[in-house]
C-alpha positions in Angstrom: -48.0 116.2 97.5 -50.4 117.2 100.3 -52.2 114.8 102.5 -55.2 113.1 100.9 -58.4 113.9 102.7 -62.0 113.6 101.7 -62.1 117.3 101.1 -59.0 117.4 98.9 -60.4 114.4 96.9 -63.7 116.2 96.5 -62.0 119.3 95.2 -59.9 117.2 92.8 -63.0 115.4 91.6 -64.9 118.7 91.1 -61.9 120.0 89.0 -61.9 116.8 86.8 -65.7 117.1 86.3 -65.4 120.7 85.4 -62.7 120.0 82.8 -64.7 117.1 81.3 -67.8 119.3 81.0 -65.8 122.1 79.3 -64.3 119.8 76.7 -66.4 118.9 73.7 -66.6 115.2 72.9 -63.7 114.0 70.7 -65.5 111.1 69.2 -68.1 110.5 66.6 -71.2 108.6 67.7 -71.4 105.2 66.1 -74.3 104.8 63.7 -73.5 101.4 62.2 -74.6 98.2 63.7 -71.5 96.3 65.0 -72.3 93.3 62.7 -71.8 95.4 59.6 -68.4 96.6 61.0 -67.1 93.1 61.5 -68.7 91.8 58.2 -71.3 89.5 59.7 -74.4 89.6 57.6 -76.7 86.9 56.4 -76.6 88.6 53.0 -73.4 86.9 51.9 -72.4 83.3 51.2 -69.6 83.1 53.7 -71.9 84.1 56.6 -74.5 81.6 55.6 -71.9 78.8 55.4 -70.4 79.9 58.8 -73.8 79.9 60.5 -74.6 76.5 59.0 -71.3 75.1 60.3 -72.0 76.5 63.8 -75.5 75.1 63.9 -74.2 71.7 62.7 -71.5 71.8 65.5 -74.2 72.7 68.1 -76.4 69.9 66.9 -73.6 67.4 67.1 -72.8 68.6 70.7 -76.5 68.2 71.6 -76.6 64.7 70.1 -73.5 63.7 71.9 -74.8 65.0 75.2 -78.1 63.1 74.7 -76.3 59.9 73.9 -74.3 60.2 77.1 -77.4 60.7 79.2 -79.1 57.5 78.0 -78.2 54.3 80.0 
């Protein structure tokens, strides 16, 4: 391999950019919201129960932190 110089790196970068610009995208743009993909939606019972449990855990943590702060 030849010596790496700024000029050789610039040429290599130009070649990579040229190839990328020639190639059409090989992916399909996402149109769905990520929550629908992973199944998180407030429209089902499981999610409502999960969110209630999370909120209860957060509230318990808040209460524990408050009780530790009081003398």
